[in-house]
C-alpha positions in Angstrom: 175.2 78.9 176.6 175.3 82.1 174.6 172.0 83.0 173.0 171.2 86.1 170.9 168.7 87.3 168.3 168.9 90.0 165.7 166.1 91.3 163.5 166.6 93.6 160.5 164.6 95.1 157.7 166.5 95.2 154.5 165.5 96.8 151.2 165.6 93.8 148.9 163.5 90.8 147.8 163.3 87.9 150.1 164.8 85.5 147.5 167.8 87.7 147.0 168.5 87.8 150.7 168.1 84.0 151.1 170.5 83.5 148.2 173.0 85.8 149.9 172.8 83.7 153.1 173.1 80.4 151.2 176.2 81.7 149.2 178.5 80.4 152.0 181.7 80.4 149.9 181.5 84.2 149.7 181.3 84.8 153.5 185.1 85.5 153.9 184.7 88.5 151.5 182.3 90.4 153.7 181.7 88.7 157.0 183.8 89.8 160.1 185.7 87.0 161.8 185.1 84.6 158.8 188.5 83.6 157.4 187.5 80.7 155.1 184.4 78.9 153.9 184.1 75.6 152.1 181.0 73.8 150.9 181.4 70.0 150.9 177.9 69.0 149.8 174.8 70.7 148.3 171.8 68.6 147.5 168.0 69.1 147.1 165.6 66.8 148.9 161.9 67.7 148.4 161.4 71.3 149.7 164.8 71.3 151.4 168.2 72.4 150.2 170.8 70.7 152.3 174.4 72.1 152.5 177.3 70.7 154.5 180.0 73.4 154.9 183.0 74.3 156.9 183.5 77.9 158.3 186.8 79.0 159.7 186.2 81.7 162.3 188.9 83.7 164.0 190.3 86.8 165.4 193.9 87.5 166.3 195.6 84.3 167.5 192.3 82.4 167.9 191.1 80.5 164.8 188.9 77.4 164.5 187.0 75.5 161.9 183.6 74.0 162.4 181.4 71.9 160.1 177.7 72.7 159.9 174.6 71.3 158.4 172.5 74.0 156.7 168.9 73.2 155.8 166.9 75.7 153.7 163.2 75.1 153.8 161.6 76.8 150.8 158.1 76.4 152.0 158.8 78.1 155.4 161.4 80.7 154.1 163.7 79.5 156.8 167.3 78.3 157.2 168.2 76.0 160.1 171.9 75.4 160.9 173.4 72.9 163.4 177.0 71.9 164.0 178.4 68.6 162.9 182.0 68.9 164.1 184.6 71.3 165.5 184.9 73.5 168.6 181.2 73.7 169.2 179.5 71.5 171.7 176.2 72.6 170.2 174.9 75.1 167.7 171.4 76.0 166.7 171.1 78.9 164.3 167.8 79.9 162.7 167.1 82.4 159.9 163.5 83.5 159.1 162.6 85.7 156.1 159.4 87.7 155.5 159.0 90.1 152.6 156.6 93.0 152.5 156.6 95.6 149.7 160.3 94.8 148.6 161.5 95.1 152.2 162.6 91.8 153.8 162.5 91.3 157.5 165.1 88.8 158.5 165.3 87.3 162.0 168.4 85.5 163.1 168.6 83.5 166.3 171.8 81.8 167.6 172.2 79.4 170.5 175.6 77.7 170.9 178.1 76.4 173.4 181.8 75.9 172.8 183.6 72.8 174.1 186.2 75.1 175.7 184.6 76.3 179.0 186.9 79.4 179.3 186.3 80.5 175.7 182.6 80.0 176.3 182.6 82.5 179.1 184.6 85.0 177.0 182.2 84.6 174.1 179.1 85.0 176.3 180.2 88.5 177.2 180.8 89.7 173.7 178.3 87.6 171.8 175.5 90.1 171.1 178.1 92.6 169.9 179.5 90.0 167.5 176.1 89.0 166.3 175.2 92.6 165.6 178.4 93.0 163.6 177.5 89.9 161.5 174.0 91.2 160.9 175.5 94.6 159.9 177.8 92.9 157.4 174.9 90.9 155.8 172.8 94.1 155.6 175.6 96.1 154.0 176.3 93.3 151.5 172.6 93.1 150.6 172.4 96.8 150.1 175.5 96.8 147.9 174.3 93.9 145.8 170.6 94.6 145.5 169.7 98.3 145.9 170.3 98.9 142.2 168.0 96.1 141.1 
């Protein structure tokens, strides 16, 4: 199962970065490999914001949609994502945010397995590269949106 982690320090407030990550519908405008995003449900439950969303990911002739359960825990400044349906056999994706002097450190861990064994092998080889590209896109987007605030 491919696993990878990325940590970045981004010049913005923690709440701004969390809002950016939770604005799933905007992903196709800045995230590599993200072709479409649709939120089906968004509800608050105690200290949690729960979102059910589809992401369509692809490159070249390969394209697939998976449904995920996104839980934002306001007390812990964390976002926990698991898969509900689609090409993934399993997905665990954690975001952690910590702000210090208007610099937010974000940690992003992903552990997943595709149902397709061959694609799983291919993804394992390029996964850290892809995750770095995704982290770069979030960092660039945050800098574009928040460096003037």
